[in-house]
N, C-alpha and C positions, 0 to 999 in steps of 0.2 A: 857505560855510565854517562848519565846526562850531565853535561857541563852547563855552566851558566849561560854560555853562548847559545847552546841548543835550546835551553829552556826559554830564553828570550825570543827565539825564533818560533818555537812551538806554540807559545801562549797566544800571540796574535793570530797564528793560523787557526787554532782551535776556536778563538773568538769569532774569526771571520766565517768559519764553517757553520757555527751555531747561528750567527746572524743570517747567513744565506739560507739555512734550512728554515728559519722562522719567517723569512721573507717569501719563500715559495709557497704558493697555494694552488691546489687542484680541486676543481669543482666538477661534479658530474653534470649530465645534461639536464637533470630535473631540479638543479639547485642554482641559486644566484647569491652573490655576495653583496651586502650593503656595507660600504666602507666609510668610516669616519676618520678624517685626518685632522689630528689635534682637536677633536671634538666637533669638527664641521663635516656635514654630509657631503660626500663626493657627488658630482652631478650625474654620474652614470653607474649602472650596476655592473658587477664583475662576474665573469663566467659565461658559459661553461669553459672548461679547459684549464690551461696553465697560465698563471700570471704572478706578478711579483708585488709585494707590499713593502713599504718602508718600515723596518722594525722599530718598535717603540712609538713611532709616530702614527701609524695606521692601526685601526681596530676594525675587524670585519665581523659581521653578523650573517650567519647562513640562514637562508630562507628556502624552504621546499616549495616547488610549484606543482606538486602532485595533488590530486583530489584527496581531501581528507574526509573520511567517513566517521562522523561523530554520533554516538548513541546518546540521545537525551534521556536521562533517568526518569522513572515514572513521576508524574506530577499530579498532585491532588487538585482536581478541577470540580467546580460546581457549575453545571450547565445552566442555560437560560430557564429551563423548567425545573430548577432546584433538584437535580439529581447529582449525587456525589460520585465522582469517577476517579479512576487512576489511569492516566494516559501517558504513554511514552512514544517517542518518535525518533527518527534518524535523519540527520542533516548531512548533505553532501556539499562541500564548499572547497574552493581553491584560491590561492593568492594570485591575483592578476598584476598587482603593483607592489613589488617587494619593499620599495622605499617607504610607501605609505603604511604598509603592514608593520614596519619597524618603528617609524617615527610617530605616526598618528595614534597608536595604541600601545600600551605596555606589553600585553600578552594577547595576541590576536586570537589564539585558539581558546583561551579561557574566556575572553570577552565574548566571542561568538557563542560559546556554550551557554553562558549566563543569559545572553540575549535570546537565544532559542528557547530557554526554559520560561522566561517571563512572557515572551510572545505567545508560546503555546498555551499558557494559562489564560492570557488575555483574550485570545481569539476563540478558544473553546468555551469560555465563559459567556460568549455572546450568541451561541447556537444552542438549539434544542437537541435532545438525545437522538430523536429520529433522524434529524438532519446530519448529525455526526456519523450515524451508522450507515445511512444511505448515500449521503453526499460527500464522501471522504475525499474524492478527487478535487472537488471545488475547495474544500478546506485546505488541502495540501497546496494548491495553487495560491491561495490567499496567504498562507504562512510563508511560502517561498518569496512572494512579492514583497511582503513587509520586511522580512529579514534581509533581502537583497538590497532594498532601499536604505536600510539603516547601516549595513556594513559596507556600502559603496565608498564612503570617505576613508575607510581603512584599507582600500585596495583589495577587497575580498569579494568574490562572486559566489553567490549561493546557487548551486546547480539545481538542487531539488530538496524538498522536505516531504517526508512520508510519515503519516501517523501509523505507527506499527501495531499497537495493541491498546484496546480499550477494556479496562477491567471494571465490570459492573458489580454493584453490591448484590448479595445473594437474593434478597427480597425482590430486587428488580429483575434478576434472571428468572425467578419463578413467575413473576407477572408477565414477562415477555413470552415465556413458554406457554402459559395459559392463553395468552392472546394469539399466539401462533396456532395452538390447537383449535381454538374457536374459529380461526380463519379457515383452517383446513376442513373442519366440520361444515362450515358455511358453504365452501366450494363443493364438498361432496353432496350436500343436499341440493344445491343448485343443479349439479350435473345429473343427479338422480331424477329430479323433477323434469329436467329437460328431456331425459330419456323416456320418462312416463308419457310426456306430451307427444313425443314422436311415435311411441308405440300406440297411443290412442288414435292418433291421426292415421297411422297405417291400418289399424283395425277398422276404423270407419271407412277408409278407402276400400279395404277388402270386402266389408259388408255390402257396400254399394255395388261392387263388381259382382258379388254372388247373387244379389237381389235381381240383377238383370237377367239371369238365367237360372231358374229353379233347379234344373237337373245338376248344375254344378254343386249346389249345396248337398244333394244326395250323394254325389261322388266323393265329396269331401268327408261326409259322414262315414261312408264305407271305407275310405282310406284310413280314417282314424281308428276304426275297428280292427283293420288289418295290422296297424302298427302296435296296438295294445296287445293283440293276440300273439304277436311275435315276441314281445318282451316278457310276457307272463305266461306261466304254465297252468295257473289255476283257472277255474271256470268263472266266466264273467257273464252277467245277465244285463242286457241293455234294453231299455224300452224302444219299441219300434215307432218312430214318428209317423203320423198320419200322412205327412207330406211325402214320405218315401213310397207310400202305397198308391198315391194318386196317379203316378205314372203307369202303374200296372192296371189300375182300374180303368184308365182311359183306353 
């Protein structure tokens, strides 16, 4: 049975244990604690490891130092050549200065997300569709540079920005498919014409070589007859060139 004396001893002990538990803080390696003492910011960050806070007097805000991968939702963009697009991107960033991330902005993750959306629309609205599709690396670097400059006062470093997907309207997809098909036909015709030119040059060269020695033309004619006779079983009638008889007449 608890007597008043025991209760008078237990109550302070329990209060002391609760205060001690509330004063103990443990932070992992990837987190830092920004502490406010009576509303004033402490000059240093806390963590990682074990440390003590003054109960009721100190208030701590946890900040993660790990890289955050933020998926920017699809944005409606009108390119410089008046093409309506839906573009989404992914932003990689991390907190470099926990105190600035807590003091300078209310919610640094939400603020970075909104800034990424507006910057994406602004930058892509200044480029043409062909540049967006072919020069994506340059656009990614431009987005990363702009975001990093604007988030620097918040103690945030933008590691990379990648334009992930560009959704074209159906009519633009059909137009690009026709353009690609026309480009392939153009290349095929150029290759075919180049081959015809080479074949004509080789035939002219062969004709010049055969004209130097008339007997070679006769041998070529007899070789062609032999090849045709071997491939077909039917009877073939060929006119006998006079040039072939000249050798026998001589």
